[in-house]
C-alpha positions as CSV (number, residue, x, y, z in Angstrom):
1,X,-3.5,0.4,-87.2
2,X,-0.9,-0.5,-84.6
3,X,2.4,-1.9,-85.9
4,X,3.2,-5.6,-85.2
5,X,5.8,-6.2,-82.5
6,X,9.3,-6.4,-83.7
7,X,10.5,-10.1,-83.4
8,X,14.0,-8.9,-82.7
9,X,13.0,-6.7,-79.7
10,X,13.7,-8.2,-76.3
11,X,10.7,-9.4,-74.3
12,X,9.4,-7.0,-71.6
13,X,10.5,-7.9,-68.1
14,X,7.8,-9.3,-65.9
15,X,7.0,-7.2,-62.8
16,X,8.9,-8.4,-59.6
17,X,6.9,-10.7,-57.3
18,X,5.9,-9.1,-54.1
19,X,5.7,-11.1,-50.9
20,X,2.3,-10.9,-49.2
21,X,3.8,-9.3,-46.1
22,X,5.6,-6.7,-48.2
23,X,2.4,-5.8,-50.0
24,X,0.9,-4.4,-46.8
25,X,1.9,-1.1,-45.2
26,X,3.8,-1.6,-41.9
27,X,0.9,-0.1,-39.9
28,X,-1.4,-2.6,-41.5
29,X,0.5,-5.6,-40.1
30,X,-1.1,-6.8,-36.9
31,X,1.2,-8.5,-34.5
32,X,0.3,-12.0,-33.3
33,X,-1.6,-12.0,-30.0
34,X,0.6,-13.0,-27.0
35,X,-0.4,-16.2,-25.4
36,X,-1.8,-15.7,-21.9
37,X,0.4,-16.7,-19.0
38,X,-0.4,-20.1,-17.7
39,X,-2.2,-20.3,-14.4
40,X,0.0,-21.4,-11.5
41,X,-0.2,-25.0,-10.5
42,X,-3.1,-25.3,-7.9
43,X,-1.0,-27.3,-5.5
44,X,1.9,-24.7,-5.7
45,X,-0.5,-21.8,-5.3
46,X,-2.1,-23.5,-2.2
47,X,1.4,-23.9,-0.8
48,X,2.2,-20.3,-1.4
49,X,-1.1,-19.3,0.3
50,X,0.0,-21.2,3.4
51,X,3.4,-19.5,3.4
52,X,1.9,-16.1,3.1
53,X,-0.6,-16.8,5.9
54,X,2.2,-18.1,8.2
55,X,4.4,-15.0,7.5
56,X,1.6,-12.5,8.3
57,X,0.8,-14.5,11.5
58,X,4.4,-14.6,12.7
59,X,5.2,-11.0,12.0
60,X,4.7,-8.5,14.9
61,X,4.3,-5.7,12.3
62,X,2.4,-5.4,9.1
63,X,4.5,-7.2,6.5
64,X,4.9,-5.6,3.0
65,X,3.9,-7.6,-0.1
66,X,7.5,-7.3,-1.4
67,X,8.8,-9.3,1.6
68,X,6.1,-11.9,1.2
69,X,7.1,-12.2,-2.5
70,X,10.7,-13.2,-1.4
71,X,9.4,-16.3,0.4
72,X,7.0,-17.5,-2.3
73,X,7.9,-20.2,-4.8
74,X,9.1,-19.0,-8.2
75,X,6.4,-18.0,-10.6
76,X,3.8,-17.3,-7.9
77,X,2.7,-13.6,-7.6
78,X,2.4,-12.2,-4.1
79,X,-0.4,-9.9,-5.2
80,X,-2.6,-12.8,-6.4
81,X,-1.8,-14.8,-3.2
82,X,-2.7,-11.8,-0.9
83,X,-5.9,-11.2,-2.9
84,X,-6.9,-14.8,-2.4
85,X,-6.0,-14.6,1.3
86,X,-8.1,-11.4,1.8
87,X,-11.1,-13.1,0.2
88,X,-10.6,-16.3,2.3
89,X,-10.5,-14.5,5.6
90,X,-13.3,-12.0,4.9
91,X,-16.0,-12.5,7.5
92,X,-13.9,-14.7,9.7
93,X,-13.2,-13.8,13.4
94,X,-9.7,-12.9,12.4
95,X,-9.4,-11.1,9.0
96,X,-6.4,-10.1,6.8
97,X,-6.3,-6.3,6.4
98,X,-4.0,-4.0,4.5
99,X,-2.5,-1.5,6.9
100,X,0.6,0.8,7.3
101,X,2.0,-0.3,3.9
102,X,1.7,-4.0,4.7
103,X,-0.7,-6.8,5.7
104,X,-1.7,-8.0,9.2
105,X,-4.4,-10.0,10.9
106,X,-7.0,-8.2,12.9
107,X,-10.0,-9.3,14.8
108,X,-13.3,-8.5,13.1
109,X,-14.6,-5.1,14.1
110,X,-18.1,-6.4,14.8
111,X,-16.7,-8.7,17.5
112,X,-15.3,-5.8,19.6
113,X,-18.3,-5.5,22.0
114,X,-18.0,-9.2,22.9
115,X,-14.2,-9.1,23.3
116,X,-14.2,-6.0,25.6
117,X,-16.2,-8.0,28.2
118,X,-13.3,-10.3,28.9
119,X,-10.2,-8.5,27.4
120,X,-8.5,-5.8,29.5
121,X,-9.4,-2.4,28.1
122,X,-6.3,-0.6,26.8
123,X,-5.5,2.8,28.2
124,X,-6.6,5.8,26.2
125,X,-4.4,8.7,25.1
126,X,-4.8,11.8,27.2
127,X,-6.6,14.6,25.5
128,X,-3.4,16.7,25.3
129,X,-1.5,13.8,23.7
130,X,-4.4,13.1,21.2
131,X,-4.6,16.8,20.2
132,X,-0.8,16.9,19.7
133,X,-0.8,13.7,17.7
134,X,-3.6,15.0,15.5
135,X,-1.7,18.2,14.8
136,X,1.4,16.3,13.9
137,X,-0.5,13.9,11.6
138,X,-2.2,16.7,9.7
139,X,0.6,19.3,9.6
140,X,3.8,17.2,9.5
141,X,6.6,17.9,9.5
142,X,5.9,20.4,12.3
143,X,7.9,22.0,15.1
144,X,7.0,22.1,18.8
145,X,6.4,25.9,18.5
146,X,4.0,25.3,15.6
147,X,2.2,22.7,17.5
148,X,1.7,25.1,20.4
149,X,0.6,27.8,18.1
150,X,-2.1,25.6,16.5
151,X,-3.3,24.2,19.8
152,X,-3.3,27.6,21.5
153,X,-1.6,26.0,24.5
154,X,1.9,25.0,25.6
155,X,3.1,21.5,25.0
156,X,4.6,19.7,27.9
157,X,7.7,17.6,27.5
158,X,5.8,14.7,29.2
159,X,3.2,14.6,26.4
160,X,5.9,14.6,23.7
161,X,7.9,11.9,25.4
162,X,4.8,9.7,25.8
163,X,4.1,9.8,22.1
164,X,7.8,9.1,21.4
165,X,7.7,6.1,23.9
166,X,4.6,4.7,22.2
167,X,6.4,4.9,18.8
168,X,3.7,7.1,17.3
169,X,5.9,10.0,16.4
170,X,9.6,10.5,15.5
171,X,12.0,13.3,14.7
172,X,12.1,14.3,11.0
173,X,15.2,16.5,10.9
174,X,15.4,20.2,11.8
175,X,13.8,23.3,10.3
176,X,16.2,25.7,8.6
177,X,15.3,28.7,10.8
178,X,17.2,30.4,13.7
179,X,17.7,27.8,16.4
180,X,17.0,24.9,14.0
181,X,14.2,23.4,16.0
182,X,13.3,19.7,15.6
183,X,10.6,18.7,13.1
184,X,8.1,15.9,14.1
185,X,6.2,13.5,12.1
186,X,4.2,10.3,12.5
187,X,5.6,6.8,12.1
188,X,4.4,3.5,10.5
189,X,3.4,2.5,14.0
190,X,0.9,5.4,13.9
191,X,-0.6,4.0,10.7
192,X,-0.7,0.5,12.2
193,X,-2.3,1.7,15.4
194,X,-5.1,3.6,13.7
195,X,-5.7,1.0,11.0
196,X,-4.6,3.3,8.1
197,X,-2.9,2.1,4.9
198,X,-1.3,5.6,4.4
199,X,-1.7,9.1,5.6
200,X,-4.1,9.7,2.7
201,X,-6.6,7.5,4.6
202,X,-6.8,10.0,7.4
203,X,-10.4,11.1,8.1
204,X,-11.3,14.8,7.9
205,X,-10.2,16.7,10.9
206,X,-13.8,17.5,11.9
207,X,-14.6,13.8,12.0
208,X,-11.6,13.0,14.2
209,X,-12.7,15.6,16.7
210,X,-16.2,14.4,16.8
211,X,-15.3,10.7,17.4
212,X,-14.2,9.1,20.7
213,X,-10.4,9.0,21.2
214,X,-9.0,5.7,20.1
215,X,-7.5,3.3,22.6
216,X,-3.9,2.1,22.7
217,X,-2.3,-1.1,24.2
218,X,-1.2,-0.9,27.8
């Protein structure tokens, strides 16, 4: 038989209370879900849309999203505005396009046959200039001697100067070899002229050779 408890013994201490949050392991505590950001005011967003459209229209070069962001009201994201503007102009005679690291308005490609009937046809790049430009685009930075080696023909100073005058190529430093010849590369103007967002959008070389040479403004 068990002995009766000693009345003189002190009572046993009760176990400490544990708060509910302390009873769970740290990894079991799920943080509260963050509240979604409130949508911008429709009137404010519409105003931002007008600002972005005016900026793109007024710029003579593709305008980057970062520059557009500087002009928008606080709290309005340029990416959302440009996405809305891309959707709004899709299928219109003049469409917003992403080109050369920025955004610009371009006439719809399907309207080209009608426009060429009344708009003066721009001059085309000579074959030698087109070949040189293609070599620079795919092999940049590249020296004049390397261009001549790839083409299998000499490169005239006139051809190089014409590409420079059009703003399609620019010097990219010098190669660290005897004589330190100039290196050449393409420019943002090249991307803009050929409707490319970046050099990664260049077609395969065989496609470029098979297609007609693009036209350039007079």
